[in-house]
N, C-alpha and C positions, 0 to 999 in steps of 0.2 A: 429819430432826428438825425440831422447831418453831423457827422463826425469825421475829423481828420486827425489821426493819431500818429505822430512821428516817433521813431525809435532808432537806436543805433549810435547815438552820440556817446561821447566818453573822452577820456584822456589818452592822447597818443603823442609819441615823440615826433619831432620834425623828420620829414621824409617818410613817415608812416602812412597807413591807409585806414579808411573807415568806409562802411557802407550804411547809408541812412535809408530808412524805409518810411513811407507814409501810407497808412492803411485808411481807405475811405469807405464810408457807408452813408446811407440815407439819401443818395442821389445817383443819377445815371452817370457813372464814372466816365465812360467812354465818350461822352458828349462834352466833357470839360477839358479845357487846356489846363495843364498842371505846371506848377513852377515851384522852385525852391528859392527862398530868400534868406538872408542872414542879417543879423544885427549884432555888431560888436559893441562893447561898453563905450558909452559916450558918442556913438556914431548913429547915423540914420540907417534904417533898414534898406538893404539893397538887393536887387535881383541877382541871383547866382546863375540859374539855368531854367529854361522852360521847354515844354514839349507839347505838341498838339495832341488832340484826342486820339488820333490813330497812331501816334508815335512816329509819323513820317517826317516831321520837322522838329529840329531842336535849335536852341540858341543859348549862348553862354556869355557871361561877362568876360571881358578881356583878361581880367585877373585870374581866371580859373581855366581858360581855354587850354586844352592839352593835358590838364590834370584831373578835371572832374568830368563825369559822364552821367547824364540823366537818362533814365529809361522808365518804361511802364509796362505793367502786365494787366491788361484790361480784364482778363479772366479772374484775376485775384484782387481787382480794385486797388492796386497798389502802385505807387510811383517810388522810384529809387534814385539815390544820388551816390555814385561811387566817387570817393574822394581819395586821390592818390597824391604822392609827393607833397604831403601837407607841410605848411609853413606856419610859424607862430602867428602871422597876420591872418590866418584862416580861422583863428579862435573867434567864436561867435555862437549865438543861439541861432539855429537853423530852423526855418519855418516852411511849412508846406502850404501852398495856396491852390485853390481850384477856382476857375472862372469860366463863364460862358456868356457869349454875346448872342442874344436872340431877340425876342420882342423887347426885352430889357437886358439889364446887366446883372448877373448873379455872381457873388464872390463868397468864398469861405476860406477861413484860415485855421490852421492847427495851432497848438499851444507851444510848439517848438521843442527842440532837443539841443542840449549844449554840447558843443565840440570844443575841446581845449587842446591846443597843440603846444607842448612844452616839454623840455628835457628835465 
C-alpha cells in the first residue's frame, strides 16, 4: 500500500539546522510532484516547498526562501527538506505530500514529523 514516512524532526536551537526525509513506497515516485507542508499550533496547514517529478523545478514559500532547500532522490524514492537558519516561528509539524495530475488527481499525505525551534 501507499506510504509516506517522514523523519528527521526534533528540537533545535534558533539558528540551527535539520534535514527532514520522506520515504515513499507503493506508487511510482518519479511521476509525482512532491511537496512539504507545515502546520503550527492553531494555524492552517501551509505549503513550504515543492519539487517536480524530475527535480528540475522547485518552489518555496516566501517565509523560507534562502533558508530551506527541497530535493529528491528518485532512485531512493525519497524527498528531503534541508532547514537552515531556523527560527522559532518555523516550529510546526511538517508533512510530506505526493500528487499527480493525470486522467484524474491523486494525492497522498504522510503523518508528519514535529520540528521545534526553541532555546
